N, CA, C and O of each residue as an XYZ file, in Angstrom:
960
protein
N     -74.055    111.269     99.693
C     -73.700    110.164    100.563
C     -73.060    110.714    101.830
O     -72.475    111.798    101.829
N     -73.181    109.947    102.914
C     -72.631    110.364    104.198
C     -71.188    109.893    104.342
O     -70.804    108.844    103.824
N     -70.390    110.701    105.064
C     -69.015    110.327    105.376
C     -68.937    109.607    106.711
O     -67.844    109.283    107.174
N     -70.072    109.352    107.331
C     -70.076    108.778    108.669
C     -69.462    107.390    108.722
O     -69.609    106.600    107.789
N     -68.773    107.098    109.818
C     -68.183    105.778    110.044
C     -69.226    104.881    110.700
O     -69.819    105.257    111.711
N     -69.452    103.710    110.140
C     -70.471    102.799    110.671
C     -69.993    102.019    111.883
O     -70.764    101.248    112.456
N     -68.730    102.199    112.292
C     -68.215    101.518    113.481
C     -68.359    102.402    114.711
O     -68.953    101.991    115.708
N     -67.813    103.625    114.644
C     -67.900    104.549    115.783
C     -68.979    105.599    115.595
O     -69.199    106.415    116.490
N     -69.661    105.601    114.449
C     -70.744    106.537    114.138
C     -70.278    107.989    114.163
O     -71.055    108.891    114.476
N     -69.017    108.209    113.835
C     -68.534    109.577    113.689
C     -69.129    110.168    112.419
O     -69.085    109.535    111.365
N     -69.689    111.385    112.507
C     -70.418    111.956    111.376
C     -69.498    112.366    110.230
O     -69.873    112.242    109.064
N     -68.299    112.852    110.548
C     -67.397    113.307    109.492
C     -65.954    113.061    109.888
O     -65.253    114.006    110.249
N     -65.489    111.820    109.831
C     -64.097    111.531    110.187
C     -63.144    112.151    109.170
O     -63.435    112.142    107.974
N     -62.006    112.690    109.625
C     -61.072    113.333    108.693
C     -60.359    112.352    107.784
O     -60.048    112.683    106.639
N     -60.089    111.132    108.281
C     -59.347    110.147    107.496
C     -60.140    108.844    107.437
O     -60.699    108.403    108.441
N     -60.183    108.235    106.253
C     -60.943    106.996    106.095
C     -60.130    105.980    105.310
O     -59.254    106.328    104.517
N     -60.449    104.695    105.558
C     -59.763    103.587    104.900
C     -60.746    102.816    104.029
O     -61.934    102.721    104.337
N     -60.225    102.271    102.938
C     -61.042    101.538    101.969
C     -60.470    100.135    101.816
O     -59.274     99.972    101.574
N     -61.350     99.091    101.960
C     -60.946     97.701    101.786
C     -61.216     97.293    100.339
O     -62.317     97.499     99.827
N     -60.207     96.714     99.678
C     -60.284     96.450     98.245
C     -61.370     95.438     97.883
O     -62.177     95.694     96.990
N     -61.401     94.287     98.567
C     -62.286     93.202     98.146
C     -63.744     93.472     98.482
O     -64.617     93.321     97.627
N     -64.012     93.868     99.710
C     -65.412     94.062    100.124
C     -65.909     95.479     99.895
O     -67.117     95.714     99.887
N     -64.970     96.456     99.704
C     -65.307     97.845     99.412
C     -65.941     98.571    100.592
O     -66.576     99.608    100.402
N     -65.784     98.054    101.795
C     -66.273     98.757    102.971
C     -65.310     99.874    103.348
O     -64.117     99.805    103.052
N     -65.837    100.904    104.003
C     -65.046    102.065    104.404
C     -65.251    102.298    105.899
O     -66.385    102.319    106.379
N     -64.157    102.472    106.628
C     -64.215    102.831    108.048
C     -63.245    103.982    108.262
O     -62.417    104.279    107.402
N     -63.356    104.629    109.426
C     -62.463    105.743    109.710
C     -61.101    105.213    110.171
O     -60.984    104.072    110.618
N     -60.090    106.049    110.056
C     -58.727    105.655    110.392
C     -58.584    105.386    111.889
O     -57.819    104.503    112.278
N     -59.303    106.127    112.739
C     -59.207    105.932    114.189
C     -59.718    104.554    114.591
O     -59.108    103.889    115.428
N     -60.836    104.119    114.003
C     -61.364    102.790    114.321
C     -60.384    101.709    113.891
O     -60.202    100.719    114.599
N     -59.760    101.888    112.753
C     -58.779    100.916    112.292
C     -57.606    100.829    113.258
O     -57.128     99.733    113.551
N     -57.134    101.970    113.758
C     -56.016    101.965    114.694
C     -56.412    101.321    116.022
O     -55.632    100.562    116.597
N     -57.623    101.620    116.514
C     -58.068    101.052    117.789
C     -58.250     99.541    117.689
O     -57.846     98.805    118.589
N     -58.856     99.078    116.599
C     -59.038     97.638    116.436
C     -57.699     96.931    116.301
O     -57.522     95.829    116.819
N     -56.763     97.553    115.615
C     -55.453     96.936    115.456
C     -54.700     96.881    116.783
O     -54.004     95.903    117.056
N     -54.833     97.936    117.623
C     -54.145     97.943    118.922
C     -54.756     96.935    119.891
O     -54.051     96.391    120.740
N     -56.072     96.679    119.773
C     -56.731     95.740    120.686
C     -56.508     94.290    120.260
O     -56.262     93.429    121.105
N     -56.592     94.014    118.965
C     -56.539     92.634    118.494
C     -55.126     92.198    118.125
O     -54.856     90.998    118.064
N     -54.227     93.133    117.879
C     -52.846     92.771    117.569
C     -52.746     92.017    116.258
O     -53.242     92.467    115.225
N     -52.080     90.834    116.315
C     -51.866     90.033    115.110
C     -53.163     89.477    114.541
O     -53.259     89.226    113.339
N     -54.184     89.280    115.417
C     -55.461     88.758    114.913
C     -56.112     89.733    113.926
O     -56.848     89.321    113.030
N     -55.831     91.033    114.101
C     -56.463     92.029    113.225
C     -56.002     91.874    111.772
O     -56.754     92.172    110.844
N     -54.762     91.405    111.579
C     -54.256     91.223    110.228
C     -54.961     90.079    109.511
O     -55.148     90.130    108.296
N     -55.352     89.049    110.253
C     -56.054     87.915    109.640
C     -57.553     88.146    109.574
O     -58.240     87.518    108.769
N     -58.069     89.037    110.408
C     -59.519     89.289    110.442
C     -59.932     90.209    109.301
O     -60.905     89.921    108.604
N     -59.211     91.315    109.096
C     -59.522     92.212    107.993
C     -60.674     93.134    108.300
O     -60.687     93.791    109.340
N     -61.660     93.192    107.392
C     -62.781     94.126    107.495
C     -63.635     93.785    108.711
O     -63.976     92.617    108.897
N     -63.997     94.772    109.556
C     -64.812     94.483    110.740
C     -66.252     94.142    110.405
O     -66.961     93.632    111.272
N     -66.723     94.401    109.180
C     -68.109     94.122    108.820
C     -68.282     92.705    108.275
O     -69.137     91.955    108.744
N     -67.476     92.346    107.293
C     -67.625     91.037    106.654
C     -66.498     90.074    107.002
O     -66.521     88.921    106.572
N     -65.500     90.531    107.782
C     -64.371     89.712    108.217
C     -63.603     89.114    107.035
O     -63.012     88.040    107.149
N     -63.615     89.808    105.920
C     -62.882     89.351    104.750
C     -61.483     89.941    104.783
O     -61.314     91.154    104.911
N     -60.483     89.080    104.668
C     -59.103     89.540    104.682
C     -58.821     90.291    103.383
O     -58.922     89.726    102.294
N     -58.474     91.550    103.508
C     -58.311     92.389    102.332
C     -57.294     93.471    102.616
O     -57.140     93.917    103.753
N     -56.607     93.885    101.578
C     -55.673     94.994    101.702
C     -56.450     96.300    101.730
O     -57.436     96.452    101.008
N     -56.019     97.235    102.550
C     -56.714     98.509    102.699
C     -55.800     99.644    102.289
O     -54.576     99.512    102.292
N     -56.417    100.764    101.934
C     -55.674    101.944    101.527
C     -56.431    103.172    102.007
O     -57.661    103.175    102.065
N     -55.686    104.208    102.347
C     -56.314    105.439    102.798
C     -56.827    106.211    101.585
O     -56.142    106.310    100.567
N     -58.041    106.758    101.701
C     -58.636    107.496    100.597
C     -57.850    108.764    100.319
O     -57.313    109.387    101.235
N     -57.786    109.142     99.042
C     -57.037    110.337     98.652
C     -57.735    111.591     99.175
O     -58.946    111.600     99.396
N     -56.953    112.637     99.367
C     -57.493    113.877     99.882
C     -57.489    113.941    101.381
O     -57.895    114.952    101.953
N     -57.037    112.877    102.049
C     -56.990    112.843    103.498
C     -55.524    112.958    103.924
O     -54.689    113.381    103.124
N     -55.210    112.610    105.103
C     -53.843    112.716    105.604
C     -53.051    111.505    105.131
O     -53.063    110.456    105.774
N     -52.374    111.654    104.018
C     -51.652    110.531    103.428
C     -50.291    110.306    104.064
O     -49.607    109.342    103.720
N     -49.875    111.183    104.996
C     -48.548    111.044    105.588
C     -48.508    110.021    106.713
O     -47.423    109.665    107.173
N     -49.671    109.532    107.176
C     -49.710    108.566    108.269
C     -49.310    107.207    107.720
O     -49.927    106.733    106.766
N     -48.293    106.563    108.295
C     -47.857    105.257    107.757
C     -48.897    104.180    108.025
O     -49.564    104.189    109.060
N     -49.029    103.251    107.078
C     -49.984    102.153    107.209
C     -49.250    100.855    106.958
O     -48.509    100.748    105.981
N     -49.437     99.848    107.829
C     -48.831     98.539    107.567
C     -49.501     97.895    106.360
O     -50.726     97.940    106.241
N     -48.727     97.302    105.473
C     -49.238     96.680    104.267
C     -49.469     95.206    104.525
O     -48.527     94.475    104.831
N     -50.698     94.762    104.410
C     -51.044     93.363    104.610
C     -50.686     92.561    103.368
O     -50.654     93.118    102.271
N     -50.421     91.285    103.511
C     -50.165     90.449    102.328
C     -51.412     90.363    101.462
O     -52.528     90.323    101.979
N     -51.227     90.335    100.162
C     -52.353     90.312     99.233
C     -53.155     89.033     99.425
O     -52.577     87.947     99.401
N     -54.477     89.128     99.618
C     -55.298     87.941     99.874
C     -55.370     87.035     98.653
O     -55.052     87.438     97.535
N     -55.787     85.831     98.894
C     -55.954     84.861     97.826
C     -57.143     85.258     96.965
O     -58.248     85.456     97.469
N     -56.914     85.369     95.703
C     -57.963     85.811     94.803
C     -58.927     84.679     94.497
O     -58.545     83.509     94.520
N     -60.174     85.023     94.211
C     -61.127     83.986     93.786
C     -60.699     83.372     92.461
O     -59.763     83.833     91.808
N     -61.416     82.316     92.087
C     -61.024     81.561     90.897
C     -61.148     82.397     89.635
O     -60.272     82.355     88.772
N     -62.236     83.160     89.520
C     -62.397     83.965     88.315
C     -61.355     85.070     88.232
O     -60.920     85.433     87.139
N     -60.950     85.610     89.390
C     -59.893     86.614     89.384
C     -58.570     86.001     88.936
O     -57.806     86.626     88.201
N     -58.303     84.773     89.383
C     -57.078     84.097     88.959
C     -57.073     83.855     87.454
O     -56.044     83.992     86.792
N     -58.240     83.493     86.924
C     -58.323     83.236     85.487
C     -58.066     84.512     84.696
O     -57.340     84.503     83.702
N     -58.676     85.626     85.153
C     -58.461     86.881     84.451
C     -57.003     87.324     84.544
O     -56.433     87.840     83.582
N     -56.411     87.114     85.719
C     -55.009     87.495     85.881
C     -54.106     86.660     84.988
O     -53.155     87.179     84.403
N     -54.404     85.349     84.879
C     -53.600     84.474     84.041
C     -53.702     84.875     82.573
O     -52.699     84.898     81.859
N     -54.927     85.193     82.119
C     -55.091     85.629     80.739
C     -54.385     86.957     80.499
O     -53.793     87.178     79.443
N     -54.455     87.834     81.492
C     -53.774     89.116     81.348
C     -52.275     88.923     81.234
O     -51.619     89.597     80.440
N     -51.719     87.993     82.034
C     -50.284     87.720     81.944
C     -49.914     87.144     80.581
O     -48.860     87.465     80.033
N     -50.791     86.287     80.031
C     -50.516     85.725     78.711
C     -50.518     86.806     77.633
O     -49.663     86.817     76.747
N     -51.493     87.717     77.721
C     -51.537     88.804     76.744
C     -50.305     89.688     76.858
O     -49.717     90.086     75.852
N     -49.919     89.991     78.096
C     -48.725     90.812     78.281
C     -47.488     90.124     77.715
O     -46.623     90.772     77.126
N     -47.410     88.792     77.899
C     -46.272     88.064     77.353
C     -46.227     88.118     75.841
O     -45.157     88.272     75.252
N     -47.411     87.988     75.195
C     -47.448     88.070     73.740
C     -47.048     89.451     73.250
O     -46.329     89.589     72.261
N     -47.524     90.474     73.955
C     -47.169     91.843     73.559
C     -45.674     92.067     73.703
O     -45.036     92.659     72.832
N     -45.117     91.584     74.818
C     -43.671     91.762     75.019
C     -42.866     91.037     73.935
O     -41.890     91.570     73.406
N     -43.296     89.809     73.617
C     -42.557     89.056     72.607
C     -42.659     89.707     71.237
O     -41.702     89.680     70.464
N     -43.825     90.299     70.928
C     -43.981     90.973     69.641
C     -43.130     92.233     69.573
O     -42.493     92.507     68.557
N     -43.123     93.007     70.673
C     -42.345     94.243     70.685
C     -40.852     93.941     70.641
O     -40.098     94.620     69.944
N     -40.433     92.937     71.376
C     -39.003     92.620     71.435
C     -38.521     91.833     70.221
O     -37.321     91.596     70.080
N     -39.446     91.418     69.331
C     -39.053     90.708     68.124
C     -38.764     89.244     68.343
O     -37.991     88.657     67.586
N     -39.366     88.623     69.369
C     -39.110     87.215     69.632
C     -39.879     86.289     68.688
O     -39.575     85.098     68.616
N     -40.878     86.822     67.958
C     -41.626     85.991     67.022
C     -40.731     85.683     65.828
O     -40.121     86.588     65.259
N     -40.651     84.433     65.454
C     -39.745     84.058     64.375
C     -40.288     84.555     63.043
O     -41.491     84.769     62.891
N     -39.407     84.731     62.102
C     -39.756     85.330     60.817
C     -40.706     84.444     60.020
O     -41.573     84.963     59.318
N     -40.570     83.143     60.108
C     -41.430     82.241     59.354
C     -42.878     82.350     59.820
O     -43.798     82.407     59.004
N     -43.074     82.379     61.137
C     -44.439     82.521     61.666
C     -45.042     83.859     61.268
O     -46.212     83.938     60.897
N     -44.242     84.900     61.348
C     -44.734     86.230     60.980
C     -45.124     86.278     59.503
O     -46.164     86.839     59.157
N     -44.293     85.690     58.624
C     -44.596     85.699     57.201
C     -45.863     84.908     56.894
O     -46.682     85.332     56.079
N     -46.025     83.752     57.551
C     -47.209     82.931     57.318
C     -48.479     83.666     57.763
O     -49.486     83.649     57.055
N     -48.431     84.303     58.924
C     -49.603     85.029     59.407
C     -49.899     86.244     58.534
O     -51.059     86.587     58.305
N     -48.837     86.893     58.047
C     -49.037     88.054     57.180
C     -49.694     87.646     55.866
O     -50.609     88.327     55.403
N     -49.249     86.552     55.256
C     -49.846     86.083     54.009
C     -51.296     85.666     54.214
O     -52.142     85.913     53.354
N     -51.584     85.039     55.342
C     -52.963     84.644     55.626
C     -53.856     85.876     55.763
O     -54.986     85.885     55.273
N     -53.353     86.907     56.423
C     -54.137     88.134     56.569
C     -54.353     88.819     55.224
O     -55.432     89.356     54.975
N     -53.344     88.809     54.352
C     -53.485     89.429     53.040
C     -54.494     88.687     52.178
O     -55.248     89.322     51.441
N     -54.529     87.353     52.249
C     -55.512     86.577     51.492
C     -56.925     86.919     51.948
O     -57.823     87.087     51.123
N     -57.124     87.022     53.257
C     -58.444     87.395     53.776
C     -58.836     88.788     53.324
O     -59.994     89.034     52.987
N     -57.864     89.711     53.314
C     -58.156     91.074     52.875
C     -58.540     91.121     51.406
O     -59.461     91.849     51.037
N     -57.861     90.367     50.565
C     -58.193     90.343     49.141
C     -59.568     89.746     48.894
O     -60.286     90.189     47.997
N     -59.937     88.751     49.676
C     -61.282     88.176     49.531
C     -62.347     89.200     49.876
O     -63.364     89.305     49.190
N     -62.113     89.950     50.932
C     -63.088     90.972     51.316
C     -63.183     92.051     50.252
O     -64.283     92.483     49.905
N     -62.036     92.496     49.725
C     -62.052     93.535     48.700
C     -62.728     93.061     47.419
O     -63.426     93.838     46.766
N     -62.532     91.806     47.053
C     -63.155     91.296     45.833
C     -64.663     91.158     45.978
O     -65.382     91.231     44.982
N     -65.153     90.962     47.190
C     -66.600     90.844     47.394
C     -67.301     92.188     47.359
O     -68.521     92.237     47.209
N     -66.558     93.283     47.494
C     -67.138     94.625     47.459
C     -66.610     95.369     46.233
O     -65.865     96.340     46.364
N     -66.987     94.919     45.068
C     -66.556     95.587     43.856
C     -67.350     96.863     43.659
O     -68.481     96.990     44.128
N     -66.736     97.811     42.953
C     -67.399     99.081     42.717
C     -68.497     98.986     41.682
O     -68.595     97.992     40.962
N     -69.326    100.020     41.604
C     -70.420    100.043     40.640
C     -69.908    100.074     39.204
O     -70.544     99.532     38.299
N     -68.761    100.710     39.000
C     -68.232    100.788     37.638
C     -67.912     99.404     37.091
O     -68.182     99.117     35.924
N     -67.339     98.549     37.923
C     -67.023     97.195     37.470
C     -68.287     96.422     37.126
O     -68.324     95.710     36.123
N     -69.320     96.556     37.946
C     -70.580     95.850     37.698
C     -71.223     96.347     36.412
O     -71.699     95.549     35.606
N     -71.238     97.674     36.216
C     -71.822     98.224     34.995
C     -71.051     97.771     33.753
O     -71.648     97.468     32.720
N     -69.729     97.727     33.862
C     -68.919     97.304     32.714
C     -69.205     95.854     32.351
O     -69.329     95.526     31.171
N     -69.310     94.989     33.343
C     -69.610     93.584     33.067
C     -71.003     93.423     32.471
O     -71.192     92.624     31.554
N     -71.978     94.169     32.977
C     -73.333     94.070     32.445
C     -73.385     94.578     31.012
O     -74.060     93.989     30.168
N     -72.681     95.662     30.734
C     -72.647     96.199     29.366
C     -72.016     95.195     28.405
O     -72.495     95.022     27.285
N     -70.948     94.537     28.836
C     -70.304     93.521     27.993
C     -71.228     92.334     27.761
O     -71.275     91.783     26.660
N     -71.964     91.939     28.801
C     -72.879     90.797     28.661
C     -74.002     91.126     27.689
O     -74.372     90.284     26.871
N     -74.558     92.348     27.765
C     -75.641     92.737     26.859
C     -75.149     92.792     25.419
O     -75.852     92.369     24.502
N     -73.938     93.314     25.221
C     -73.390     93.375     23.859
C     -73.177     91.995     23.260
O     -73.295     91.819     22.047
N     -72.865     91.018     24.095
C     -72.656     89.665     23.586
C     -73.963     88.983     23.213
O     -73.955     88.033     22.431
N     -75.088     89.447     23.756
C     -76.389     88.827     23.471
C     -77.110     89.537     22.337
O     -77.613     88.884     21.422
N     -77.170     90.880     22.383
C     -77.924     91.653     21.399
C     -77.132     91.819     20.110
O     -75.921     91.598     20.086
N     -77.827     92.213     19.024
C     -77.113     92.501     17.768
C     -76.148     93.665     17.937
O     -76.206     94.402     18.921
N     -75.271     93.814     16.971
C     -74.242     94.837     17.061
C     -74.862     96.234     17.059
O     -75.656     96.561     16.177
N     -74.505     97.046     18.035
C     -75.012     98.410     18.138
C     -76.348     98.537     18.826
O     -76.807     99.656     19.056
N     -77.003     97.417     19.170
C     -78.329     97.501     19.788
C     -78.253     98.108     21.184
O     -79.111     98.904     21.566
N     -77.239     97.736     21.937
C     -77.132     98.270     23.297
C     -76.881     99.767     23.284
O     -77.407    100.496     24.125
N     -76.070    100.234     22.321
C     -75.814    101.674     22.229
C     -77.087    102.430     21.877
O     -77.366    103.486     22.445
N     -77.876    101.875     20.917
C     -79.137    102.527     20.568
C     -80.099    102.525     21.747
O     -80.818    103.498     21.976
N     -80.106    101.424     22.494
C     -80.984    101.353     23.660
C     -80.578    102.381     24.715
O     -81.430    103.031     25.321
N     -79.271    102.520     24.928
C     -78.814    103.510     25.898
C     -79.137    104.922     25.440
O     -79.496    105.772     26.256
N     -79.014    105.184     24.138
C     -79.341    106.517     23.621
C     -80.827    106.817     23.783
O     -81.203    107.929     24.155
N     -81.683    105.809     23.501
C     -83.120    106.007     23.675
C     -83.469    106.232     25.142
O     -84.312    107.068     25.464
N     -82.821    105.487     26.022
C     -83.077    105.673     27.451
C     -82.650    107.062     27.905
O     -83.339    107.695     28.704
N     -81.512    107.539     27.398
C     -81.057    108.883     27.758
C     -82.021    109.945     27.249
O     -82.277    110.933     27.939
N     -82.569    109.748     26.026
C     -83.534    110.706     25.489
C     -84.813    110.716     26.318
O     -85.357    111.781     26.610
N     -85.297    109.530     26.701
C     -86.488    109.466     27.551
C     -86.244    110.147     28.893
O     -87.108    110.864     29.397
N     -85.081    109.924     29.463
C     -84.771    110.565     30.742
C     -84.720    112.078     30.599
O     -85.160    112.803     31.491
N     -84.177    112.565     29.465
C     -84.127    114.010     29.236
C     -85.526    114.590     29.081
O     -85.815    115.661     29.613
N     -86.406    113.882     28.349
C     -87.781    114.361     28.190
C     -88.515    114.385     29.526
O     -89.251    115.328     29.813
N     -88.315    113.340     30.351
C     -88.975    113.325     31.661
C     -88.476    114.471     32.535
O     -89.251    115.129     33.229
N     -87.163    114.695     32.484
C     -86.611    115.790     33.291
C     -87.138    117.145     32.821
O     -87.440    118.013     33.640
N     -87.249    117.327     31.496
C     -87.788    118.579     30.961
C     -89.247    118.773     31.365
O     -89.664    119.883     31.694
N     -90.017    117.688     31.338
C     -91.423    117.771     31.722
C     -91.570    118.121     33.198
O     -92.393    118.964     33.554
N     -90.778    117.482     34.061
C     -90.850    117.772     35.487
C     -90.414    119.204     35.777
O     -90.972    119.857     36.659
N     -89.415    119.697     35.033
C     -88.989    121.090     35.210
C     -90.098    122.051     34.821
O     -90.327    123.044     35.513
N     -90.797    121.768     33.711
C     -91.902    122.619     33.275
C     -93.029    122.622     34.304
O     -93.589    123.673     34.614
N     -93.361    121.438     34.834
C     -94.414    121.357     35.851
C     -94.028    122.154     37.087
O     -94.858    122.852     37.670
N     -92.767    122.047     37.481
C     -92.304    122.780     38.661
C     -92.385    124.292     38.434
O     -92.810    125.033     39.320
N     -91.972    124.752     37.232
C     -92.015    126.188     36.945
C     -93.449    126.702     36.903
O     -93.742    127.764     37.451
N     -94.349    125.953     36.253
C     -95.746    126.374     36.184
C     -96.396    126.382     37.560
O     -97.218    127.248     37.858
N     -96.030    125.421     38.394
C     -96.593    125.379     39.742
C     -96.151    126.598     40.547
O     -96.950    127.198     41.266
N     -94.882    126.958     40.423
C     -94.416    128.159     41.123
C     -95.103    129.412     40.588
O     -95.447    130.314     41.352
N     -95.300    129.461     39.272
C     -95.980    130.621     38.689
C     -97.423    130.711     39.160
O     -97.913    131.805     39.441
N     -98.112    129.575     39.250
C     -99.491    129.581     39.730
C     -99.582    130.019     41.183
O    -100.498    130.743     41.573
N     -98.615    129.567     41.980
C     -98.643    129.966     43.382
C     -98.394    131.458     43.549
O     -98.903    132.065     44.492
N     -97.616    132.061     42.645
C     -97.370    133.494     42.731
C     -98.547    134.317     42.219
O     -98.673    135.490     42.569
N     -99.413    133.718     41.394
C    -100.538    134.451     40.796
C    -101.881    133.947     41.310
O    -102.837    133.858     40.541
N    -101.968    133.623     42.570
C    -103.223    133.155     43.143
C    -104.205    134.320     43.280
O    -103.829    135.427     43.664
N    -105.463    134.047     42.962
C    -106.511    135.056     43.085
C    -107.528    134.568     44.109
O    -107.767    133.364     44.205
N    -108.133    135.471     44.875
C    -109.125    135.051     45.869
C    -110.446    134.689     45.205
O    -110.722    135.116     44.083
N    -111.254    133.907     45.896
C    -112.595    133.539     45.431
C    -113.650    134.492     45.975
O    -114.845    134.228     45.844
N    -113.235    135.572     46.569
C    -114.176    136.475     47.225
C    -115.119    137.119     46.211
O    -114.700    137.553     45.138
N    -116.397    137.170     46.574
C    -117.400    137.832     45.742
C    -117.308    139.344     45.963
O    -117.348    139.811     47.101
N    -117.184    140.117     44.856
C    -117.021    141.569     44.967
C    -118.345    142.299     45.147
O    -118.374    143.529     45.196
N    -119.445    141.548     45.246
C    -120.753    142.182     45.453
C    -121.230    142.033     46.892
O    -121.603    143.014     47.535
N    -121.216    140.790     47.398
C    -121.627    140.561     48.789
C    -120.433    140.359     49.715
O    -120.603    140.225     50.927
N    -119.213    140.337     49.145
C    -117.964    140.182     49.902
C    -117.880    138.859     50.663
O    -117.232    138.776     51.706
N    -118.531    137.838     50.140
C    -118.368    136.495     50.703
C    -116.951    136.003     50.377
O    -116.507    136.081     49.232
N    -116.243    135.491     51.410
C    -114.829    135.153     51.232
C    -114.622    133.960     50.314
O    -113.738    133.984     49.458
N    -115.430    132.915     50.484
C    -115.211    131.697     49.706
C    -116.550    131.081     49.336
O    -116.971    130.110     49.963
N    -117.224    131.622     48.337
C    -118.513    131.045     47.926
C    -118.314    129.683     47.261
O    -117.308    129.449     46.592
N    -119.281    128.794     47.454
C    -119.185    127.457     46.875
C    -119.366    127.481     45.362
O    -118.687    126.743     44.648
N    -120.285    128.331     44.856
C    -120.562    128.396     43.421
C    -120.468    129.843     42.972
O    -120.855    130.764     43.690
N    -119.932    130.024     41.739
C    -119.798    131.366     41.192
C    -120.346    131.404     39.764
O    -120.441    130.384     39.083
N    -120.700    132.612     39.340
C    -121.241    132.813     37.989
C    -120.450    133.900     37.281
O    -119.896    134.801     37.911
N    -120.408    133.793     35.935
C    -119.636    134.712     35.106
C    -120.583    135.481     34.190
O    -121.452    134.882     33.556
N    -120.423    136.804     34.115
C    -121.129    137.619     33.136
C    -120.349    137.557     31.824
O    -119.174    137.919     31.762
N    -121.035    137.085     30.772
C    -120.339    136.762     29.536
C    -119.736    138.002     28.884
O    -118.602    137.936     28.410
N    -120.442    139.123     28.839
C    -119.962    140.298     28.113
C    -118.804    141.003     28.830
O    -117.798    141.342     28.205
N    -118.947    141.218     30.120
C    -117.910    141.976     30.840
C    -116.861    141.084     31.489
O    -115.762    141.549     31.793
N    -117.180    139.815     31.705
C    -116.222    138.895     32.299
C    -116.111    138.967     33.809
O    -115.250    138.307     34.391
N    -116.955    139.747     34.456
C    -116.906    139.814     35.912
C    -117.492    138.544     36.522
O    -118.403    137.931     35.966
N    -116.946    138.164     37.683
C    -117.363    136.951     38.378
C    -117.882    137.344     39.750
O    -117.225    138.067     40.499
N    -119.077    136.854     40.066
C    -119.660    137.041     41.393
C    -120.195    135.697     41.856
O    -120.206    134.733     41.090
N    -120.635    135.628     43.098
C    -121.150    134.360     43.609
C    -122.486    134.029     42.950
O    -123.173    134.915     42.440
N    -122.845    132.760     42.966
C    -124.060    132.298     42.305
C    -125.308    132.881     42.959
O    -126.300    133.134     42.274
N    -125.277    133.094     44.245
C    -126.443    133.657     44.942
C    -126.720    135.068     44.449
O    -127.870    135.404     44.166
N    -125.684    135.904     44.338
C    -125.877    137.273     43.848
C    -126.340    137.276     42.389
O    -127.167    138.101     41.999
N    -125.802    136.349     41.581
C    -126.216    136.282     40.180
C    -127.685    135.903     40.061
O    -128.391    136.462     39.222
N    -128.162    134.972     40.872
C    -129.578    134.595     40.831
C    -130.457    135.747     41.280
O    -131.553    135.922     40.747
N    -130.006    136.540     42.247
C    -130.780    137.711     42.661
C    -130.891    138.725     41.524
O    -131.952    139.315     41.318
N    -129.791    138.928     40.783
C    -129.851    139.846     39.651
C    -130.781    139.318     38.562
O    -131.482    140.107     37.930
N    -130.807    138.016     38.326
C    -131.705    137.432     37.332
C    -133.155    137.587     37.752
O    -134.015    137.833     36.906
N    -133.449    137.450     39.042
C    -134.820    137.622     39.519
C    -135.261    139.072     39.391
O    -136.421    139.331     39.072
N    -134.373    140.015     39.629
C    -134.732    141.423     39.497
C    -134.924    141.817     38.030
O    -135.746    142.679     37.719
N    -134.172    141.192     37.141
C    -134.303    141.528     35.720
C    -135.579    140.978     35.119
O    -136.004    141.444     34.062
N    -136.205    139.997     35.759
C    -137.430    139.349     35.287
C    -137.228    138.786     33.876
O    -136.520    137.790     33.731
N    -137.814    139.375     32.839
C    -137.725    138.804     31.499
C    -136.482    139.262     30.744
O    -136.086    138.602     29.783
N    -135.846    140.373     31.144
C    -134.670    140.863     30.436
C    -133.388    140.212     30.942
O    -133.416    139.277     31.743
N    -132.266    140.732     30.453
C    -130.968    140.222     30.867
C    -130.587    140.815     32.212
O    -130.876    141.981     32.478
N    -129.948    140.033     33.055
C    -129.507    140.580     34.344
C    -128.392    141.606     34.151
O    -127.666    141.580     33.157
N    -128.279    142.485     35.100
C    -127.297    143.557     35.037
C    -126.120    143.247     35.961
O    -126.310    142.857     37.113
N    -124.911    143.423     35.447
C    -123.719    143.173     36.272
C    -123.652    144.210     37.378
O    -123.661    145.403     37.074
N    -123.585    143.825     38.631
C    -123.550    144.801     39.718
C    -122.231    145.575     39.797
O    -122.139    146.546     40.547
N    -121.227    145.169     39.049
C    -119.926    145.840     39.125
C    -119.777    146.918     38.056
O    -119.284    148.010     38.339
N    -120.207    146.610     36.805
C    -120.069    147.597     35.724
C    -121.416    148.025     35.137
O    -121.451    148.858     34.232
N    -122.535    147.465     35.642
C    -123.906    147.811     35.236
C    -124.188    147.477     33.770
O    -125.085    148.066     33.165
N    -123.441    146.548     33.200
C    -123.689    146.122     31.824
C    -124.589    144.902     31.830
O    -124.388    143.970     32.608
N    -125.597    144.918     30.941
C    -126.518    143.796     30.864
C    -125.864    142.644     30.097
O    -125.289    142.822     29.023
N    -125.978    141.455     30.698
C    -125.341    140.291     30.082
C    -125.937    139.036     30.685
O    -126.398    139.019     31.826
N    -125.912    137.994     29.887
C    -126.333    136.701     30.414
C    -125.210    136.118     31.275
O    -124.043    136.477     31.116
N    -125.572    135.225     32.177
C    -124.601    134.620     33.102
C    -124.493    133.128     32.836
O    -125.403    132.501     32.295
N    -123.381    132.594     33.224
C    -123.156    131.160     33.132
C    -122.445    130.717     34.410
O    -121.551    131.402     34.908
N    -122.852    129.576     34.925
C    -122.250    129.073     36.167
C    -120.882    128.452     35.882
O    -120.708    127.729     34.902
N    -119.938    128.741     36.735
C    -118.595    128.177     36.613
C    -118.545    126.812     37.291
O    -119.049    126.633     38.400
N    -117.934    125.866     36.610
C    -117.748    124.538     37.201
C    -116.324    124.471     37.763
O    -115.352    124.347     37.017
N    -116.226    124.553     39.064
C    -114.934    124.588     39.750
C    -114.883    123.480     40.784
O    -115.900    123.096     41.361
N    -113.684    122.976     41.007
C    -113.502    121.948     42.030
C    -113.483    122.589     43.408
O    -113.339    121.891     44.412
């Protein structure tokens, strides 16, 4: 933002004044010149831009030692008066409370009313233990003697079995992930063949294409495993 004065168009005046109501800013020299020319009229005229009568103050960081005449505080708008009146009422209540002007009967009545409201709020937020205790008592009053205890024991056993099963699944899954084997064919070095075949005698696995080639070369006899050269029949693996 510019520090320029919009009255004399000075680019960087050393001292500036601020009007409270309209928030306009002019330089200190213009304020002095207007005041010397207009005299008493300048006090009633106020801001040279909007002509609103307002109290002014010199901005901080400037030459604060120059004396300034203090204008009477202007008449506040209606909403300002309302806010000021409410503020005075609040201040009066605070002063009376601090100084102990509130009578003991009023204080006791307000305190009891606040405590009743607090107890209502606390009673509406009961803990889980209270709810569980009431439900357990209600079930015992309906079911035969000992039925609720047996039901709770059965539920605990089921929960233990489910937890044991989930733990086993988790352990086996981690073990499978640690023992992953590639699908790569050790004959043609295909990384991920869609279908694979197993040699029954030696247990070696190669891709289905290589196995069919070995079967075609063997003609009427058994195909030969390309890894260990053992003759064996093949079977296709059904894999997802």
